[in-house]
C-alpha positions in Angstrom: 7.2 27.0 55.8 10.2 29.0 56.9 12.5 26.2 55.7 10.7 26.3 52.3 11.1 30.1 52.0 14.8 29.8 53.0 15.3 27.0 50.4 13.6 29.1 47.7 15.7 32.1 48.7 18.9 30.0 48.4 17.9 28.7 45.0 17.3 32.3 43.8 20.7 33.4 45.1 22.4 30.5 43.4 20.7 31.3 40.1 21.7 34.9 40.4 25.3 34.0 41.1 25.3 31.6 38.1 23.9 34.3 35.9 26.5 36.8 37.0 29.3 34.4 36.2 28.0 33.4 32.8 28.7 35.3 29.6 25.4 36.7 28.2 24.6 35.4 24.7 21.3 37.1 24.2 22.6 39.7 21.8 22.6 38.4 18.2 25.2 39.7 15.8 22.8 40.0 12.9 20.4 42.1 15.0 23.2 44.4 16.1 24.3 44.8 12.5 20.7 45.7 11.5 20.7 48.5 14.1 23.9 49.8 12.4 21.9 49.9 9.2 19.1 51.8 11.0 21.6 54.4 12.1 22.8 55.0 8.5 19.3 55.1 7.2 18.4 57.7 9.9 21.4 59.8 9.0 20.2 59.7 5.4 16.7 60.6 6.4 18.0 63.6 8.4 20.1 64.8 5.5 17.1 64.6 3.3 14.3 65.9 5.5 16.1 68.1 8.1 18.7 70.2 6.3 18.6 72.8 9.1 18.4 70.8 12.4 19.2 73.8 14.5 15.9 75.4 13.7 14.0 72.1 13.5 15.4 70.4 16.6 12.1 68.6 17.3 12.2 66.8 13.9 15.9 66.0 14.4 15.2 64.5 17.8 12.2 62.6 16.5 14.2 60.9 13.8 16.9 59.7 16.2 14.6 58.9 19.1 12.4 56.7 16.9 15.5 55.1 15.5 16.7 54.3 19.0 13.3 52.9 20.0 13.0 50.7 17.0 16.5 49.4 17.5 15.9 48.8 21.2 12.6 47.0 20.4 14.3 44.7 17.9 17.2 44.0 20.2 14.7 43.3 23.1 12.6 40.9 21.1 15.6 38.9 19.9 17.2 39.0 23.3 14.1 37.4 24.7 13.9 34.6 22.2 17.7 34.0 21.9 18.2 33.9 25.7 15.5 31.3 26.0 17.5 29.2 23.5 21.0 29.9 24.7 20.5 30.2 28.5 17.5 27.9 29.1 16.5 28.1 32.7 18.7 31.1 33.4 17.1 33.1 30.7 15.0 35.4 32.9 17.8 36.1 35.3 20.2 36.8 32.4 17.8 39.2 30.7 17.1 41.0 33.9 20.8 41.4 34.5 21.4 42.8 31.0 18.6 45.3 31.4 19.8 46.4 34.8 23.3 47.1 33.4 22.1 49.3 30.5 18.9 50.9 31.9 20.6 53.6 34.1 22.6 55.0 31.2 19.4 55.0 29.0 17.5 56.8 31.7 20.3 59.3 32.2 20.5 60.0 28.5 16.7 60.6 28.3 16.7 62.9 31.3 19.6 64.9 30.0 17.8 65.3 26.7 14.7 66.6 28.4 16.6 69.1 30.5 18.6 70.5 27.6 15.5 70.8 25.4 13.3 72.3 28.1 15.7 74.5 30.0 18.9 75.1 27.9 17.9 75.0 24.2 21.0 77.0 23.3 23.0 74.0 24.4 21.0 71.4 22.4 24.0 70.9 20.1 25.5 68.9 22.9 22.8 66.2 22.7 24.5 63.9 20.0 27.8 63.9 22.0 26.0 63.3 25.3 24.0 60.4 23.8 27.2 58.7 22.6 29.0 59.2 25.9 26.0 57.9 27.9 25.8 54.9 25.5 29.5 54.2 26.1 28.8 54.0 29.8 26.1 51.5 29.2 28.5 49.4 27.1 31.2 49.6 29.7 28.8 48.6 32.4 27.7 45.6 30.4 31.3 44.5 29.6 31.6 42.3 32.6 29.2 39.7 31.2 30.1 40.2 27.5 33.2 39.3 25.5 36.3 41.2 26.7 36.9 43.0 23.4 33.6 44.8 23.9 35.6 47.4 25.8 36.8 48.6 22.4 33.2 49.4 21.4 32.6 51.4 24.6 35.8 53.3 24.0 34.7 54.0 20.4 31.4 55.6 21.6 33.2 57.6 24.3 35.7 59.0 21.8 33.1 59.9 19.2 30.9 61.5 21.9 33.8 63.6 23.1 34.6 64.6 19.5 31.1 65.7 18.9 31.2 67.9 22.0 34.6 69.3 21.0 33.0 70.7 17.8 31.4 73.2 20.2 28.5 74.3 17.9 25.8 73.2 15.5 28.2 71.1 13.5 27.4 68.4 16.1 23.9 68.2 14.5 25.4 66.8 11.2 23.6 63.6 10.3 26.9 61.8 10.1 27.9 62.9 13.7 25.3 60.3 14.6 25.3 58.0 11.6 29.0 57.2 11.6 29.4 56.6 15.3 26.4 54.4 15.7 26.8 52.7 12.3 30.5 51.8 12.9 29.9 51.2 16.6 27.1 48.7 16.2 29.0 46.9 13.4 31.9 46.7 15.8 29.6 45.2 18.5 28.2 42.7 16.0 31.6 41.7 14.8 32.9 41.1 18.4 29.9 38.9 19.1 30.3 37.0 15.9 34.0 36.3 16.5 33.3 35.3 20.1 30.6 32.9 19.0 32.9 31.3 16.5 35.7 30.9 19.0 33.3 29.3 21.5 32.2 26.8 18.8 35.8 26.0 18.0 36.6 25.5 21.6 33.7 23.2 22.0 
């Protein structure tokens, strides 16, 4: 029985090592492009329904949090089905690894939002910039099993987040302070994945 447990442990370790050395293909370019469209639509909705986000921060946060949840749900569903097709037996390990890389930044962003809203409402204007910076950290963390040019997407979100914070006031609540960074950023991610997939097919 001990030998069986040891063998199963060895198999698990081998699968984990294989997953860590394999480029993750569970993110689909079309899905990422769709999330870019969601960001632009959310910016338009904010411009239409929340002209004064400083005094309606709850509605502002609701629009963008729901946009993030819908986008994450869409990515998650496609990641599950695409990984099954692209990674076969390694799919579960690859998905777990992808989630582990991005989850800490998502949790940090959620907790920072709660703290600012609950304890420092006068600093809520920092939320858009912080979201983008935290998102950039998730992208950077994921880069080791994604195409190398993905670093550029992480850098984009970092720069836009710092720019939002540099505004220093409620101008950071502009709908396009979120719409442009995420619209362009997600299109950049989709483009990188698309080019990488074409290069892989050409090499094959």
